[in-house]
C-alpha positions, -999 to +999 in steps of 0.1 A: +229+295+622+256+319+639+252+346+658+246+385+655+216+403+631+213+390+595+187+385+569+175+350+553+159+357+519+121+343+519+090+359+532+053+354+539+025+377+520-005+367+541-009+397+562+008+421+543-023+437+532-024+472+510-029+503+528-057+520+507-069+551+532-106+563+528-111+596+520-131+605+557-132+640+553-169+654+543-163+683+518-166+717+531-198+736+528-179+762+505-175+734+477-212+729+476-242+758+463-253+782+488-290+766+484-314+760+460-342+782+450-373+779+465-358+769+496-376+783+529-362+810+551-361+786+581-337+759+565-318+791+549-314+802+580-309+774+602-279+764+572-264+797+577-259+789+615-253+760+616-223+765+589-212+795+614-211+770+643-191+745+622-165+774+614-159+775+649-156+742+656-193+737+675-202+706+661-228+697+685-244+734+679-240+731+639-261+699+642-289+709+656-292+735+631-289+715+601-317+688+618-338+719+615-324+727+579-334+688+571-368+687+587-378+717+568-362+705+533-358+671+534-350+666+497-323+693+498-287+673+495-268+701+507-281+700+545-280+662+548-239+662+535-237+691+559-255+671+588-231+640+578-198+663+583-213+669+619-216+634+629-185+625+615-169+649+636-187+641+668-175+606+662-212+592+653-204+568+622-237+552+619-255+584+617-230+604+593-238+569+569-276+574+572-272+610+567-249+602+534-275+578+524-305+602+526-280+627+501-268+597+478-309+589+475-315+624+466-293+621+436-274+593+425-255+609+396-234+626+418-200+611+420-185+627+448-214+618+471-210+580+460-174+581+465-181+590+502-206+572+515-186+538+499-155+555+519-173+556+555-191+527+546-156+509+542-140+524+577-168+507+589-163+473+575-197+472+556-181+460+525-212+445+503-230+479+509-199+499+499-199+480+465-238+480+457-234+522+462-205+525+440-223+506+413-249+523+419-238+555+402-253+563+371-238+550+341-229+576+323-212+595+352-171+597+345-153+570+370-125+586+388-094+565+402-103+571+435-136+555+425-121+527+415-094+525+441-127+527+469-141+493+444-109+477+447-109+482+486-143+463+488-134+436+463-101+430+485-122+429+516-147+403+499-122+382+489-125+390+450-090+394+436-097+389+400-116+423+404-093+437+432-064+437+405-090+451+377-100+478+395-067+488+404-056+488+369-085+511+362-074+534+391-038+535+379-046+545+345-064+573+360-037+581+387-018+609+365+005+627+387-011+622+418+013+600+441-010+586+468-035+572+441-005+556+423+008+543+455-025+526+469-036+513+434+000+496+431-003+483+467-039+468+456-029+454+427+002+437+443-020+420+471-052+408+442-021+395+421-002+376+449-041+361+461-043+344+424-009+334+420+008+360+401+036+362+427+066+376+403+039+398+386+036+414+424+069+412+430+073+444+399+045+465+419+060+464+451+093+478+433+075+503+417+066+516+446+101+512+461+117+532+431+091+559+439+101+557+478+132+540+491+121+547+524+090+528+517+099+497+540+062+478+538+069+478+498+107+465+503+095+435+524+063+428+503+087+427+471+108+401+493+076+382+502+065+377+467+095+368+452+098+342+481+066+331+466+075+326+432+109+311+440+127+336+423+158+338+441+176+358+417+146+388+427+149+379+459+185+387+462+178+423+446+150+428+464+170+415+500+195+441+491+173+466+484+155+458+519+190+458+536+198+496+523+163+507+535+169+496+570+205+510+566+188+543+559+163+543+585+188+538+613+215+559+594+190+592+588+168+580+622+137+592+592+106+574+598+101+546+572+068+541+553+053+506+565+035+479+554+002+469+577+026+434+583+059+428+598+050+391+590+068+390+557+100+400+577+094+369+599+106+348+569+139+366+562+154+367+592+155+355+632+171+385+646+147+391+669+161+431+673+148+435+637+118+419+642+111+439+674+120+470+652+095+460+625+068+451+649+070+484+666+066+508+634+037+489+622+017+489+653+028+530+651+009+527+616-024+510+627-029+533+656-022+565+637-050+592+635-060+575+672-057+585+705-045+550+724-058+546+762-019+549+770-025+540+811-037+505+815-064+499+837-059+489+877-091+477+882-097+444+893-107+418+868-152+419+868-166+380+874-200+390+860-224+362+873-191+351+893-173+338+863-141+353+845-152+361+806-125+352+782-128+375+747-111+355+718-108+381+688-106+368+654-117+363+619-105+329+619-136+307+632-142+290+604-118+257+588-084+275+592-056+267+615-062+286+642-095+269+649-084+234+639-055+234+668-082+254+692-113+231+691-107+206+716-090+231+737-121+256+738-144+223+748-123+216+778-127+252+793-144+249+829-167+265+820-181+268+860-153+290+862-147+310+830-172+320+799-160+329+765-167+356+745-164+353+707-161+385+684-156+369+653-152+389+619-145+361+593-169+345+569-195+319+580-183+289+564-211+268+576-188+238+582-187+211+609-153+233+627-171+264+630-203+248+645-181+228+668-164+262+676-196+277+681-213+255+706-182+268+730-196+301+732-215+318+761-216+348+737-211+351+699-204+389+687-198+389+649-172+421+643-175+425+605-195+455+607-183+472+636-158+501+637-129+501+656-141+522+683-178+502+682-160+471+688-136+483+717-167+497+735-188+465+730-157+444+747-159+468+777-194+466+779-195+428+777-170+435+808-142+414+793-117+403+817-088+389+797-087+396+756-070+371+738-058+387+703-055+355+680-044+378+648-014+402+654-009+415+619-017+388+599-052+391+574-080+405+593-061+421+619-078+443+646-050+454+662-063+491+668-086+476+688-063+469+715-053+503+714-086+513+735-078+489+760-115+475+765-104+448+788-082+452+820-056+420+806-047+418+769-031+388+757-012+379+724-017+342+713-013+317+683-020+336+657+007+356+651+047+339+659+060+371+673+059+402+692+033+431+684+057+457+696+022+472+706+024+489+744-014+478+748-006+441+749+002+429+784+013+391+778+028+368+750+016+331+754+050+309+743+064+278+758+098+275+774+114+266+736+094+292+717+099+318+743+127+314+770+132+338+798+160+352+779+140+363+750+121+384+772+143+420+757+128+407+726+089+414+731+072+442+745+048+416+759+056+399+791+069+365+786+038+341+796+048+301+796+030+273+797+044+247+806+045+224+780+042+240+742+019+273+734+002+254+707-031+235+713-044+205+694-070+181+691-070+145+701-100+137+679-086+150+648-090+124+624-060+098+609-080+088+575-070+056+558-034+061+539-033+065+503-011+049+482+024+062+462+008+064+427-023+079+441+001+111+449+026+108+421+055+093+438+078+073+424+070+032+440+109+023+438+118+054+462+141+043+486+131+077+512+104+102+506+118+136+523+087+157+529+086+195+530+049+208+535+054+243+541+044+272+519+065+281+489+075+314+505+092+297+537+115+281+509+154+298+511+184+294+489+200+282+518+181+253+529+166+243+494+206+238+491+204+217+519+181+198+508+196+191+473+227+179+497+210+156+517+192+140+484+223+138+467+241+115+495+211+095+498+204+076+465+169+068+456+156+095+476+129+123+462+117+152+478+081+160+480+071+198+479+038+214+485+041+237+455+007+249+433+023+270+406+038+257+375+064+286+371+074+278+411+080+246+401+101+253+371+123+275+392+131+251+414+134+221+392+163+249+374+177+255+409+180+217+417+198+210+383+220+242+393+228+221+424+238+187+401+205+175+412+179+154+385+151+177+389+128+143+385+135+137+422+113+166+435+082+155+433+050+186+435+018+184+458-010+203+452-031+216+481-055+200+498-084+195+519-075+187+554-087+154+555-075+142+523-036+160+533-036+141+563-043+108+540-012+114+519+010+127+548+020+089+563+035+085+525+064+110+536+090+090+557+105+126+571+095+158+570+122+184+565+114+222+582+123+252+569+142+280+580+142+306+598+102+307+594+094+269+603+062+247+603+033+253+633+004+237+622+021+219+593+048+202+620+019+192+643-001+176+612+030+156+601+035+145+640+000+138+648+002+112+616+032+095+625+060+115+605+089+127+624+097+162+619+136+171+613+135+208+627+164+239+625+162+260+655+170+299+654+165+328+677+130+336+667+096+326+680+090+312+646+121+290+640+116+273+671+078+263+667+088+231+656+118+225+682+087+230+707+068+203+694+094+178+694+106+188+726+067+184+739+068+148+721+105+138+742+121+142+707+146+167+712+171+152+694+151+161+663+153+198+668+191+208+655+210+241+658+228+245+633+228+234+596+256+212+593+239+191+621+204+195+602+220+179+571+242+152+588+210+142+605+188+136+578+209+116+559+220+095+592+180+087+595+175+080+558+208+055+554+201+037+590+166+018+589+173+003+623+172+042+639+147+053+619+123+028+628+131+032+667+126+070+662+092+063+645+080+042+673+093+071+699+071+094+680+043+068+683+048+067+721+053+106+723+020+109+704-006+087+720+010+097+755+024+129+758+007+167+763+012+179+732-020+164+715-044+164+748-065+196+742-083+191+774-050+193+798-038+221+778-072+237+786-063+232+824-029+243+819-042+274+802-066+284+829-040+281+857-016+307+838-046+331+831-056+328+868-019+338+878-021+372+854-060+375+873-040+374+906-016+400+894-042+424+882-061+419+915-036+424+934-026+458+915+002+446+902+013+454+869+023+424+844+056+406+847+072+375+834+058+348+840+080+314+838+063+282+834+047+268+866+069+241+877+036+222+891+023+220+855+055+203+842 
């Protein structure tokens, strides 16, 4: 796509979670009454001594005094609050929550205690309990903007997006001149709107944030991402320019920008690896803000309890999700005589057959939703995990801060985030010779570790349902050729859409089948087609369907056209498994090279294009030359059944060998180093 840094408008919101910072400081003792009348002398003296110890920073001594006070006067709220303050200072969040709970039970009309307890529960990821506490505030007590913001954070974590928007709206009306409250309310509202399809409206929330602070890099990214979801390319052009100015201002002034919780949207705006690494590093610093990360990696040998290496897998996607769909057969193929799988699961239990299948491979399964980052790191360390795989990166449900505590001697990024995390706490990034060629090492803070064929596992037992008919899917019976793109709308950029229109114009009777759910977005795409001189009826829109239903319609497509700069990942392997060729456009970034990697593994490298003109001409040729196209389909079917790509158990063997190479370096006292694909495995 040409050399040098560039931004290509498109973006993704998936990991761009709003920043709602909990109020974690207990009110100072001076803000509460000195002590009620009738209080015992013992409690009063202990309280005075405890406050003096607190003033001197001696939290342990203060805690002993406040324990005496609550034993003497268990119905005095103040001492429970002070005791909670000590526990919080001493890094004991569970005890702090227990003591705040006692204070709250004593007076459920106290809005400050209610909010403080909810904030502590939210910090501990106990979101349902936080919501119960907030709703327990007596009805006649006024709710503040911060109360509504805390409620929005709980609702967001519990996937109640309509409630998130309503609570953030209430918080915004009460923000007044409080810039922090206004910012957090706008962020939460934007995220909630995004989740139920109000993409264009969400973009305005982020633009308002950027109006207040032009250095808000996270808001600039999220605005562009929201516009991309809406296919609002006029708005995207404006958002893109503001993003460019934000980056230029940061580079010129060397001021630290305000970042978001994920750089993922940038991956769909550009394939420039320099910009992507820069943004990832900023995001990691934000994830670790207020922490004391472990700077020095451990030189210890990798532990082998019971003679086995323990592999930790940390994710919130162990349910019906692309990660689990891809991994299931690979997990079943792991050699349990040599390795033990420990799952650290932070996501919901959907009671699905897929989740049960994943769970059956576990030597140990730990639910992490209620564990703080410190607690989770301590648990991983206590479990003697030798190799910790982070399967999330900066996507929704990320626990990147846990990695900063270095709970395992070898820490690895794989599968969940398509690019460098910019995190010194990660030792390796698992890719392959196509997605992460060795000359890409300067663009990764992790050491590149290459799988011999493709970094992506797949499942040979994945269903191939009986195909449905064109009529059932709204496709015209007389279409001469069906082009398709089942990537999400945020991955469609104006330049690639223009290329698609060119392809359709050159292939009369063909149609383009797109996975777009929202009617306003469909209308924008129809209008864009008209601007390119194309009949909008040649765009056919597909709804979202469950996995098996989606796979049953895939064979109706003749050729899938991949997006750029963020192409299809699971989407591409689904199409290839269904026997549908994918035409890819590869750039410099990992996210732009995944489909290319899949195609190389299937011995179809001619479908991986390196510039847009080649992409256009190859698509036209395949549609116009039936014999050539049928030969391609036959090659795909041969590769689908005989290549390594869809062999999850073979993948497991190669994966184990790669991990053992990492372990060998660690045990020899050597630091991590780039690991090229082992020649014997290729």
